[in-house]
C-alpha positions as CSV (number, residue, x, y, z in Angstrom):
1,M,0.0,-5.0,16.2
2,G,2.3,-7.7,17.7
3,M,1.7,-11.0,19.4
4,P,-0.4,-9.7,22.3
5,S,-3.0,-8.2,19.8
6,M,-2.8,-11.3,17.6
7,G,-3.3,-13.4,20.6
8,I,-6.5,-11.6,21.5
9,Y,-7.9,-11.4,18.0
10,S,-7.2,-15.1,17.1
11,W,-8.4,-16.4,20.4
12,E,-11.7,-14.6,20.1
13,L,-12.1,-15.6,16.4
14,I,-11.5,-19.2,17.4
15,N,-13.3,-19.5,20.7
16,I,-16.1,-17.0,20.4
17,F,-16.9,-17.0,16.7
18,G,-15.9,-20.6,15.9
19,V,-13.4,-19.8,13.1
20,K,-11.6,-22.9,11.9
21,N,-9.2,-21.3,9.3
22,L,-7.3,-18.2,10.0
23,I,-5.1,-16.5,7.3
24,R,-2.9,-13.6,8.3
25,I,-1.6,-11.3,5.6
26,G,0.9,-8.6,6.2
27,S,4.3,-7.1,5.5
28,C,7.8,-8.2,6.7
29,G,11.4,-7.3,6.6
30,A,13.5,-9.7,4.5
31,L,16.7,-11.2,5.8
32,Q,18.0,-13.4,3.0
33,D,19.9,-12.2,0.0
34,N,17.7,-14.0,-2.5
35,L,14.6,-12.0,-1.4
36,D,13.6,-8.7,-3.0
37,L,11.0,-6.0,-2.3
38,Y,7.4,-7.3,-3.1
39,D,8.4,-11.0,-2.9
40,I,5.8,-13.2,-1.2
41,I,6.8,-15.3,1.8
42,I,4.6,-18.1,3.2
43,G,5.5,-18.8,6.9
44,M,5.9,-22.5,7.3
45,G,7.2,-21.9,10.8
46,A,7.3,-18.9,13.1
47,S,10.3,-18.7,15.4
48,S,10.1,-16.0,18.0
49,N,12.0,-13.9,20.6
50,S,8.7,-13.6,22.5
51,N,7.7,-15.3,25.8
52,Y,4.2,-15.8,24.4
53,V,4.5,-19.6,24.6
54,S,5.1,-19.6,28.3
55,Q,1.4,-19.5,29.0
56,Y,1.1,-23.1,27.8
57,H,3.5,-24.4,30.5
58,L,5.2,-26.8,28.1
59,P,8.0,-29.0,29.4
60,G,10.4,-27.8,26.6
61,H,10.5,-25.6,23.5
62,Y,7.6,-25.4,21.1
63,A,8.0,-24.8,17.3
64,P,5.0,-22.9,16.0
65,I,4.1,-24.0,12.5
66,A,1.4,-23.3,9.9
67,S,-1.3,-25.8,9.1
68,Y,0.0,-28.0,6.3
69,S,-3.4,-28.1,4.5
70,L,-3.5,-24.3,4.2
71,L,0.1,-24.1,3.3
72,E,-0.1,-26.7,0.6
73,K,-3.2,-25.1,-0.9
74,A,-1.7,-21.6,-0.8
75,K,1.4,-22.9,-2.6
76,K,-0.7,-24.6,-5.2
77,I,-2.7,-21.3,-5.8
78,A,0.5,-19.4,-6.2
79,D,1.9,-21.9,-8.6
80,E,-1.3,-21.8,-10.7
81,K,-1.1,-18.0,-10.8
82,G,2.6,-18.2,-11.8
83,Q,3.4,-16.3,-8.6
84,E,6.8,-17.2,-7.1
85,V,6.6,-17.6,-3.4
86,H,9.2,-18.4,-0.8
87,V,8.2,-20.9,1.8
88,G,10.1,-21.3,5.1
89,N,10.7,-20.1,8.6
90,I,9.9,-16.5,9.6
91,L,10.6,-14.6,12.9
92,S,7.8,-13.2,14.9
93,S,9.6,-10.5,16.9
94,D,8.5,-8.5,20.0
95,T,10.8,-5.7,19.0
96,F,10.6,-3.5,15.9
97,Y,13.7,-1.4,16.7
98,S,16.0,-3.8,18.3
99,A,18.8,-2.7,20.6
100,D,20.7,-5.9,19.7
101,K,22.3,-4.9,16.4
102,E,23.6,-8.4,15.8
103,A,20.2,-10.2,16.3
104,A,19.0,-9.9,12.6
105,G,22.3,-11.5,11.4
106,K,22.0,-14.4,13.8
107,W,18.4,-15.1,12.6
108,R,19.5,-14.8,9.0
109,D,22.3,-17.4,9.7
110,M,19.5,-19.7,11.0
111,G,17.7,-19.5,7.6
112,I,14.9,-17.1,8.7
113,L,13.4,-15.5,5.6
114,G,11.8,-12.5,7.1
115,I,10.7,-10.7,10.3
116,E,7.2,-9.8,11.3
117,M,5.4,-9.5,14.6
118,E,2.3,-11.8,14.8
119,A,2.5,-15.3,13.2
120,A,3.9,-17.2,16.2
121,A,1.0,-16.2,18.4
122,L,-1.5,-17.1,15.7
123,Y,0.1,-20.5,15.1
124,M,0.2,-21.3,18.8
125,N,-3.4,-20.3,19.4
126,A,-4.5,-22.3,16.4
127,A,-2.5,-25.4,17.4
128,E,-3.9,-25.2,21.0
129,A,-7.4,-25.0,19.7
130,G,-7.0,-27.6,16.9
131,V,-7.7,-25.2,14.0
132,N,-5.8,-24.1,10.9
133,A,-3.6,-21.0,10.5
134,L,-1.3,-19.6,7.9
135,C,0.7,-16.4,7.4
136,I,1.3,-14.9,4.0
137,L,3.7,-11.9,3.8
138,T,4.9,-9.3,1.3
139,V,8.5,-8.1,1.7
140,S,8.2,-4.4,2.5
141,D,11.8,-3.8,3.3
142,H,15.1,-5.6,3.3
143,I,17.1,-5.4,6.5
144,F,20.6,-6.0,4.9
145,K,20.1,-4.4,1.4
146,Q,18.8,-1.2,3.1
147,E,15.8,-1.1,0.7
148,E,12.2,-0.2,1.6
149,T,8.9,0.5,0.1
150,T,7.0,3.7,0.8
151,S,3.8,3.8,2.9
152,E,1.8,4.5,-0.3
153,E,3.4,1.5,-2.1
154,R,2.5,-0.7,0.9
155,E,-1.1,0.6,0.8
156,T,-1.6,0.1,-3.0
157,S,0.6,-2.6,-4.3
158,F,0.7,-5.6,-1.9
159,T,-2.2,-7.3,-3.8
160,K,-0.6,-10.6,-4.8
161,M,-0.6,-12.0,-1.2
162,M,-4.2,-10.8,-0.9
163,E,-5.2,-12.7,-4.1
164,I,-3.6,-15.9,-2.8
165,A,-5.4,-15.5,0.6
166,L,-8.8,-14.7,-0.9
167,E,-8.6,-17.8,-3.1
168,L,-7.4,-19.8,-0.2
169,A,-10.5,-18.7,1.8
170,E,-13.0,-19.9,-0.8
């Protein structure tokens, strides 16, 4: 869980096993008012409060983004299924329980759709290796509406994102 683990898994998949297309599915906490529980988010970009990018010694700020070819195909699959998806920027956070009580509101104000913990590392590793990556999420809770799904609901009902990912992998 989190960017260190995603960094290890994705690096090994890319560099040891030769994987060229990586699709992460998971849950997220929604930030925007137009999002509801069970909505699907496709992470076009993955902002972060992590220092993961420092390993690349870049002379500025890097904006981790999904591979357009995977994003475009995932959106097309969702449209064909009649499944509404929200495409935009997500936040890959190093903190699950943040001591900064104003942080979520600041990210919301910047248009961030939801918070998860892995996509930025996945997108950075994929970009550095020249392979494709995409993150597809289901909203499991809403930070500002104070709504959440149960662990059983998360286990049994997050299938729509899985269906999109499975078709995308074909």
